N, C-alpha and C positions, 0 to 999 in steps of 0.2 A: 503494499499501499503506500509505503514511503517513496520507495522508487517511482509510483505513478505520479505521486503529489510533485516529486522533484522533477519529473519530466514535463508536467504541465507548466509548472513554474518558468522551465527554461524556455518553453514554446511561448509563452505569453510574453516573455521578456523579449524574445526576438520580434514581436509583432509591435513594440515600442516603437514610436518615431524616433528617427536618428536626429542628432543636434546638425543644424545645418552649418556649413562651412560658408567661409567668406568668399564671395566670388573672385576668379582670377581677374585682378585689375588690369592685365596685359592685354586681354582680348578686345578686339573692337567693339563687340556686342555689350561689353561691360562697361564702357566709358561712359561716364556722366556728362551731362551737357556741359558742365563748367569745366572739366578736363579737356573735352573737345573743344571749346571756344578758347582755351588756352593754347591750343597747338594751332589755332587759325582755322578750325574746321566748324561744321553743323552737323548736328545729327540729322540723318535721313533714312528714310525706307527705300530699301535697294534690293534687287534681286527678285527672283520668283516667288520667294518667300516673305518679301517686303521685311526682312529684319532690319531693325534699327542699327546703324553704323556711323562712326564718326567719319565724315568725308571732307578731306582737306583740299582746297583750292591751291594748285602750285603756282608760284610767282612765275616760273619760266614755260608756263604753257604757250604752245604753239611755237617755241623756238626750234629751229632746224637742228636734227640730230643725226648722228649714225651711230650711237651706242647709248645704252640705258645710265653708263656713268656719266653721261653729260647732262643729265636731266635730274631734276629731284624725285622725279617718278619713273616712269617708263618711257622709251623712245618707242613712239607707235607708227606704223607705216601709215602714210596717209593718202595712199593712191585710190583710185575708184574700185579697180578689182584687186583682190588679195594676190600678191604674186606666189610663184613657186618657192618652197623653202630653199635656203642658200642663195638666193638671187640677190645681187649687190643692189641697194635701195639706201634712199636716205627717209627720214622719218621726222616727226614734230614731238615735242616732250607732251605728255600726257597732261589734260588740263585738270584732273582731279586724281584723287586716290581711289575713287569707285572703280573696282577692275569688274563689274558685271556687264555683260554684253560680249561683243565679238571684237577682237582686236588682234594685230599681227605685229608683234614686238620686233624692233630692230636692234641686234647686237652684232658688233664688230662690222657694221655696215651690210649686214645681211640679213634678209627676211627670216624669222622662226615661223614655224607651223601657225596659222591662225587658230585661236583660241577662244571658245564660247563658254562663258561663266553664265550660269543661271542663277 
């Protein structure tokens, strides 16, 4: 009988709510409005799931580039049709930190594969 009571007590304690841990402050979804504004950004709903993330506008948006190292964000191909991979191209510095949508990054003067993020 004591074993049955002990087993029931253990099962009941397993159903107790766990204490909540502090969220990871490094993730974009965890950023507060004040912390986002301090980085020069605004909280926006982005992507298919419309998650709230801090989107930062880059000061070098639209600057000509041939590599992401020349930009605050990514260097993006700006042509009308996506080139093949490894084709020599130029691009422009990304306007914001929002990576949703389709984009072709430019690295070392060459186009990467086009990536679409929902």
